[in-house]
N, C-alpha and C positions, 0 to 999 in steps of 0.2 A: 579516665580519659580514653584509654584503649577501648573500654567497654562502650563508651558513647560513640567512638569512631566506628566500631563494628556495627552498632545499631544504625548509624547513618548509612553505612554501606548497604545493610540489609533492606532498609526502607527504600533507598534509591533503586536497588535492583527490583524489589517487589513492585514498586510503583511503575517502573518501566514496563514490567510484565503486564500489569493491570492496564496501563495506557495503550498497549498494543492492540487490545481488543477493539478499540474504536476504529481500527482500520479493517474494512470489510473483506479485504483480500490481501494476498501476500505481497511483500516487497517486490518491486518490479511493476506492481499494479498499485502500489500503495501511495499514490499522490492525492492531492486535494480533490481531484475530480472523479476518483475511482467509483465512489458510491453513486454519484450522479449518473455515471455511465452505466452502471449495473441497473440502476432504477429505470433508465431509459430503455434498456434491453427488455426489462420485465414489462414496462408499460406498453411498448410498441409491439412486442412479439409474444405476449403471454398466451395467446390463443394457439400458437403453433406447437405441435407435439414435439417433444424432445426425449430421446432415450438416454437415460443416465444409469450407470452401473453403481448401485448404492447398496452393497451387501452389509454395511455397518450402520444401517439407518437408526437403530435403537441408540447406539452410542452417539451417532451424529446429532440426533435430536436432543440428547442430554447435553451435549456440548453447546449446541445452539442456544438452549435455554440458559445454560451457565454464562455464556458470553453476553446474552441479552441482558441478564440481570447485572452483570459486571459493568456493562455500558451505562445502564440507567442509574446505578447506585454508586459508581466510583468515577468512571471516566467522564461522563457528561457533566456532573457537578464541577469537576476540576476544570473542564474546558469552559464552562459558563463563567466561572470566576475569572479565569484567564482572559476571556473575551471582554469582560467588563473593564479591564485595566489597560488593554492595548487596542489601538485603532486598527481597522481592517488593513490599511496600507502597510502597517508594520508587520502584521501577521502574514500578509501575502508575501512580503519581502523575505521573511524568514523561511517560508515554504519554498520560495524560489531558490534561495541559497542552498537549502538541503537537496533540492531536486538537481541543482547544478553539480553537486558532489557525486551524483549517481552516474555521471558521464561514463566512467569505465564500464559499468554494467551494460548500458545501452550500446556503447561503441563496440565492445568485444562481442556481444551477441549479434550485432549487425554483421560483423566479419564472419562469425561462425555460421551465419545463415547465407553467406555469399552475397550480402547486400552492400556492396562497396559504395554505392551512391548514398545510401542511408548513413553509412559510417562516416562518409565525408560531410554530410549534412550535420551530423551530431558533433563532429570535430569543429566545424564552423560555428555552430551554436555555442559550444563551450568556449571558444576563443572570444567570441563577441560578448557573451554574458560575463565572462571572467574579467574582461577589461572594461568595456563601455557599460556593462551592467553591474559594475562595482562588486566583483566577486560573485556574481550570480544573484544578487539581491533583486535585480530587476531583469525581467525577461526581455531585454532589448532586442534580442534576435527575432523574436516574434512580433513585438509591437513596432519595432523600427524597420524590420526587413521582411516580415512575414515568413520567417523560417520556423517551422513547427518541430516540436520534439518528436523523436522516433522512439516510440514506446516498445522496446524489445527486451525480452528477458529470456532466461535459459529454458523456462518451460516452453516458450514458443520455439526456441531452437530445437529442443527435443522433438516437438511436434513436427517441425520441418524435416527432421531426420527420420520420421516415420514412427516415432514412439507414440502409442496410444495414451489416452488420458488416464486409464486405469480406474481404480475405485474412487468414488467421491468421498471426501473427508471433511469433517468439521472439527478443527482442532481447538483445544482450549487456548485462549488468548489470540491465536493467529486467525481463526475464523475459517471460512469456506475455501477449499482447495481440492486438488486431486492428487493421487499418488505421484503422477508425473510432475505436476506443478510444485509439489512440496520438495521433490528432489531438485527441481530447478531453483527453488528458493534458497536451498542450502548452498548451491553453487554461487548464486548471485550475492548471497550474504558475504561470501569470502572475497568478493570484489568491491564491497561497500567500504569506503574509507573510514566510516564511523566505527567499524568493527576492529580497526587497526590503530586506534588512538593509543599512543604509548603512555599509558597512565594506569592507575589502579582501576579496578572494575567499576567502582562507583562513578567514575568520570564519564565513560561512554554510556553507562546506564542512565545517568542524569541527562546527558545530551539527547539520547534516544527518547527519553520521557518528554523532554521539551519539544522535540520534533513532532511527536505524535499528538500531544495535547494541543500544540499550535495548529496542526492540520485539522484536528477535530473541531476546533473553535470556528473554522471556516466553513464547516458543513453541518452544523447542528440543525436538526430538523429533517434532514434527508432520510435517515433511517426510520424516523418516526413516521414520515409520510409513506415510506415503503411498507411498513407494517400495517398501516391503516388501509392500504389499498389491496392487501393480500388476504384471501380467505384462509390460507395456511401459509404463514410466513416462511416456514422451513422449506416447503415445496417450491414456493415462489423464488426464494433466494437461490435454491439449488438450480432451478431452471434458468434463472437470470444469469447466474455465474457461468454456466456452460455456454449460453448464448453470447455473453460478453467475451469469453475466451475464444470462442469460435470466430468472432469478428476480428479480434486481435491477430489470431493466427492467419486468417485470410489476408490480412494486410501485410 
């Protein structure tokens, strides 16, 4: 019995790690629209030159290929099966609920960046969605009042404080980032309520797995389209990631 329980914990944690690869960027950017926004950046601005500090390109390319295979052979099949069993409305509601839980990340980073108006907007969104939106399952703040989410993370906060992006990195499981944004991700993770679930390790691991598989099911095909449009997917993703982050920081 103890051995079976240990095996279930190991499988839950392992699959959580595998599932995370489907997110093309780090938490704070890790919503259902992230890859679509990165793809838009690549599609609309591909011809513009961009300078990227990439001293670990050989390692990064190896990790890019690893994540690519992990997506196609593990994460995408799981998301396809999940998608077949649950309607889009249900999966969107689940994504909204998880996104609502990230209110502390957005709110605190708005304050750290001196954006009191955005912090107020995030607070209003959270109150509306947590009540009229049934715990955040429905984004009533946007659909009913036109109040949009303020996508702020600690990587953007560091950029606002004058910290450069540093070296480009592609990490196993987590995907494309920079040394600055990875540091920001670690700070944001400490503010994510999911990481503070008072339970054994397999419980938050299983919840995180469900979150990422659910989000992936809502954007199957975007990464595939991105690869088909790119002569060198690694270079295209790198350029698009920096353009995407530049847009977020500018806002």
